[in-house]
N, C-alpha and C positions, 0 to 999 in steps of 0.2 A: 564482386566487391573484394577489395583487398584491405584488410584491417591491419594497420601498422601503427601501433601505439608509439607516441613520441617518447623521448627520454623523460620528459617532464611528467607524462601520464604514468609511465612505469615507476617513477620515483614516488608519485602520489599513491599508487597502489601499495608500494612497499611501506610508506609511512603510515597509511591507514591501517594496514595489517599489524604494524608494530604497535600502534596505539591500542588496537583491540587486544593484542596479546599481553601488553604490559599494564594497561590501565583497566580494561573491562573485565578480563578473565579473573583476576584476583578477587574483585568485588562479587562477581557472579558465583564464584566457587563458594564464597562464604555466605551467600544470600540465604537467609532463613526462609522457610516455606511460607511463613505467615507475615513477612515484612511488607509493609506498604501495599497491602493487597488492594485491588481496585475497588471492591465493594465491601462495605461494612456489613457483616451478617447480623442484622438487627431483628428483633422479634416482630417489629411492626412491618417488616418486609419479608413475609414467610417464604416467598419464592427463593430467597437466598439463605435460608437458615438450615440447609442440609449440612451433613458432616463430611461432604466431599473435601478431600485434601486440597487446599487452595494452592494456586501457583502464582508466584510473584510476577508482576508485569512492569515494575518500576524498581529503580535502585533508590536507596535512601537519599533524601533531599540534599543533605550536606555533601554527600559524595557527588551528586549530580552537579551541584553548583561549583564545587572544587574542580571537577574534571571539565566542566564547561569553560571555565576560565583558561585551563590548559589548552583546550581545543581552540578557543578563540586566538590565543597567543600563537598557535601553530597554523592559523589560517583555515581551520576546519569548520568554521561557522558560516551558515548562509551561503554555502558554496554554489548552490543552484540559482541564487538570486542575481539578477543583472548588476553589473558593476555600478551602474548609475545610482542604485539604491543601497550601495555599501556591501554588495555580495561579491562572490568569487567569479561569477559569470562562466561557470564550467559548461562545456559542451555536453550533449546528451551521452556520448560515449564515455566521457570522463565521469559523469554522474553515475553511469552504470557500473563503472569500475569501483567507485566509492561504495555503492550499495552492495555490490557483490561481496566486498571485503567486510563491510559492517554486519552483514547477515550471518557471519560464521560463528555464531554463539547461541546459547540456549534460548535467548529471547529474540533472536535475530529476525524471525519472520514478521513480527508486528511491532517490535521496538528495536530496530537495527542500531540506531544511534543513541538509544537510551536517554534521549533528551540532552545529550552531550554534544554529539556531532550531528548537525542537521543540514540537509540540502535546501529545504524550503521551510524554515522555522514557522510553526504555527499553522501549517496547512496539512490536512490529512489526505486530500485528493486534489490532483491538479498541480501544475507547476506555477511558480511565482510570476513568470513572464506573462502568462495568460491573464491572470487577475490584474496585474499591474497595468497591462495594456488596456483593460476595460475600465479601470478605476480612474476617477478624476483626482485632482490634487488633494482635495479635501478628504476623499475616501482613503487615499494612500496615507495621509497624515493621521486620520482617526482610527483606521483599521489595520492596514497592511504594514506600515512602517513599524508599529508596535509588535507585530508578529515577527518581522525580520529582526528586531532588536531583542526578541525572546521575552517580551512582556505580555503578549496576548496569544490566545489559541483560538483557532476557528474549527468548524466542522462543515462537511459537505452534505447538505440536506437535499437530496434529490429523490431517493427511493421512497416509494409509498406502498401500502398494502396491496393496492390494485395496479401499481405501475412500477414493476421491478425492471425486467429486461428492456421494456419499451417505455421510456419516460413520456412519450407522447400521450399516453393514457392518463396522465397526471390529473388529479382531482382537487388538489389544494388550490384554492381560488383567492386571488387578490382583487379587491374591488376599489376603484378610485373614489375617494371622497375628499373633495377640495385638494389640499396639498399633501394628503396622506393616502396610503393604501391600507385597506383593512383586510387582513389575511386570516383565512380559516382553512383548516385541514390537518392532516396527520402525516408525518414522515416516519419511516420504518427502517430498522436496522442501520441507524446512523452511528458510525464509529466515532468514539471519543467525544460525543455530545456532552457527556457529563463533565468533561474538563474544559469545554469550550466557553470562551467569552462572547462569541457571536457565531451565528449561523450564516453560511453562504447558502441562502434559501432559494429554491426554484419553485415558482408558483404560476398557475395559469392566470393570465390577465385578460383573456377572452374566454367566454364560455366554450366548453368542449362540445363540438358538434359531431355529426356522423363522419364528416371528412376531417379526420385528425391530421394536422399538419405540424411542421416544425415551428410555425409561428404561434404567437399567443402565449408563450412561456417566457417569464421574466425572472432575472436574478435579483435578489435583495440581500442587503446586509442587515441582519437582525440581532441585536444584543440578546443574549440568553436570559438576562434579568428583566426584559421587558414584560409588562403586564400581559397576561394571556398565554405566555410560553410555559409549558410544563413538560416534564419528561419522566420516563421510567426505564429502568434497565431491562434488557431481555436476556435471560440466561441462555447461553448457547454452548456449543461443544468446545470452543476455544476459551482460554482464560480471560481475555478481554471481552467484556459484554458490550454489545451495541445498545442503542437506545431507540425507544419510540418517542418522538417529539410531537406534541399536540399544540396547535396554534388556534386559540379561541379569541376572535375579534382582536387580533394583534394589530396595533396601529403603527405603520411604518412610514416615516416621512419620505417624500419624493426624493429627497437628497440622498437616500440610502438605496436607490435603484442602481444596480451595478451594470454599467453599459446601457444600451438602449432598451426601451420597453419593447418586448417581443423578441429580443435577441438572446434570451437565456439559454435556449437549447443549443444554439450555436456555440456559446461560451462553454457549456458543459462538454460538448463534443471536442472542442479545442483542448480542454483540460485533460480529457481522457486519452488522447493520442499518446502524448509523452508519458502520461501517468501509467499507462498499461505497459509500456516498455520498461519503466522503472520498477513496476510491480513484478514484472518477469525477472529483472536483474536481481531483485530482492530474494527470489526463490533459488538462485544459483548457489548461494553459500551453504544452506542446509543440504542440498543435493551433494555437493562436494564433501562436506564434513561427514555426512552419513555413510558415504562410500568408504571414506577413510576408516570410520569406526568398524564397518563391516569387514574390511581387509584385515585390520588389527585383530578383531575377534576370531576370524577364520584361521589366522596364522597361530594364534595363541591357544585356541580351544581344541582339546583332544577328546574325541568320542570313539569308543571301540578300539582304542589304541592307535588311532590315526588322527592327524590334524584335520579339522573341518576343511581346510584349504585343499586337501587331496580329493574331496568329494566333487564329482562333476556337477551335481545339482547346485552346489555352492559357487563353483567357478562360473557357471553360466549366469547366475544371479548377479555376480559382480561384473562380469563382462558386459551383459546387457545394460546394466546400470551405467557403466562407463560410456557406452555408445549413446544412451539417452542423454547423459550429461553433456557430451560434446555437441549433440544436435541442438539441445536447449541453449547452450552457450552461444553457438553460432547464430541462432535465430535472434537472440537479444542484441548482439553487437552488429549484426546485419541491419536490423531495424534502426538501431541508434545511429549508425553511420549514414544510412539513407536520410534520416532526419537532418543530421548535420550537413549533408550535401544539398539540403533544400528540397527534398522530395516529399510528396504526400505519403505518409506512412500508415494511413488508416488500415490498409490491407495487411501490411507487415506487422502492425501492432496486434491485430487479431491472431495472426500466425504465432507470434512469439508468446502472447499471453496463453494461448491454448497449449503450445508445445511445452513451455516451462512448467506450468502448474500441473499438467497431466504427468509429466516426467517426475516432478517432485513427489506426487502421490505414489506413483508406481515404484520409484526407487526406494522411498521410505518404507513402503510395505515389504519390499524384498529384504531390506536391511533389518527390519524388525524380525522377519522370519528367520534370517540367519542367526540372530541373537537368541531366538527362542524366548523363554520366559524373561530373560534379562532385557529383551527388547521392549517389553511393556512395563518395565520397572521405571519409576519416575527418577531414579538416580541417574539414568541416561537421558539425553534430550530427545531420543527417537520418538517416544510415545507422544510427547508434547508436539513435536514437529508434525507427526502424522495427523493428530487431531486438527491442528491448524491448517495443514495442507488440504484437508477435506473442505475447509471453508474457502480456500483460495481457488478451488475449481468453480466456485460460484461468484466470489467477489470480483469486481471489475468486469462483470459480464460472464454468465455461465458458459461452460465449454460448448454447449450445444448452439448457443447464439453465435459464438465465434465461428464454429464450423459452418453454420448457415451463411454467415457473412462472407467467409472465404469462398464457399461454393458459388454464391451469387456473383461475387466479383469475377471469378474465373469464367463462369458460364456467360457472363455479359461482356467478355472480351478484355478483361484486365490484362495489361501489358506490364511485365516486370521492367522497371526502369534500369535495371542492371542485369540483363540476361547473360547467361553463360554462352560463349561463342559456340557456334555449331561446326566450325571448321577445326 
């Protein structure tokens, strides 16, 4: 593979970087620790009433709206949405470039665009083209166009307590009654469900038997204010808490079936291919920024009369991290280019998801160690990135599942569509 960014893509990278430096950083620098926190710590919710120092995950609404208008004027809104629906129609390589630059700030791992610059507005998992391809005109008008316009938010409700890495074990059941489906079940660790206007919900429409197959799982569009939908937040290691969503006799009209009945798992897989590459690209910014922080600290910090940078142990941490970063970056853009060339990237998406998230964790651990006590001080972004990095080794498929997938593909004769020449 030969990655040669066009002048337009290089300019896009430059302009996104400028926007982050000039518009995001001043706000983030002044952001108070208790501003617009995600969860109100109320007495009736004792799980959330501890005195742990909260971390912000949003910027003030007035700043968000002001900057969003600037971003729209610059063409930075809905850049990953097909042009047919009013978006920018960027390629996957171009979207990776945008996310890599957007992630280079304190909130960058889980709020890279801060609700200001969005590739797929209103979508938390999966890319707009997959959903728009499955939706009919009525569903586009009621659900997805409002997302694209910044008026609605969705969430991706796939994972369950007993069906995490393998969704074929799904137990949430939708039963047909006339022109409606009655849904019962529980979804677990659903990101941003508390902000969502509707769920992109996956449920079994055929009873689960001994022979679990891809069939029998259907996608539904379910408004979160429907009767029978309830949720609670789940405190976790990262500042943004996911949710448990319970569905108790929720009645969903047949008009809200997304795609064909029984095709839900195929849609989920289609969403996760591109999404995993972008998830990986989103990890590159903090890797780069943490190495820069480590280099600056090593050059400025003196211990025993000598700069830390003179210590071989420190040098090796920085050198190994630079190698890991380059490998991670190559894996991202290799997979993205393959996708843009029309190749099946399920294998490559597993490689890059594993490579980047493991590198993120390893590099951040090294940079925290270089900083010593300062590395776990919340005044620097390192400790937050490290906690969030631990989640990213699980999100979008645990590392072990991706290793299993990669090994299975290779042992079954997988052929690289872009092999290196042997001569």
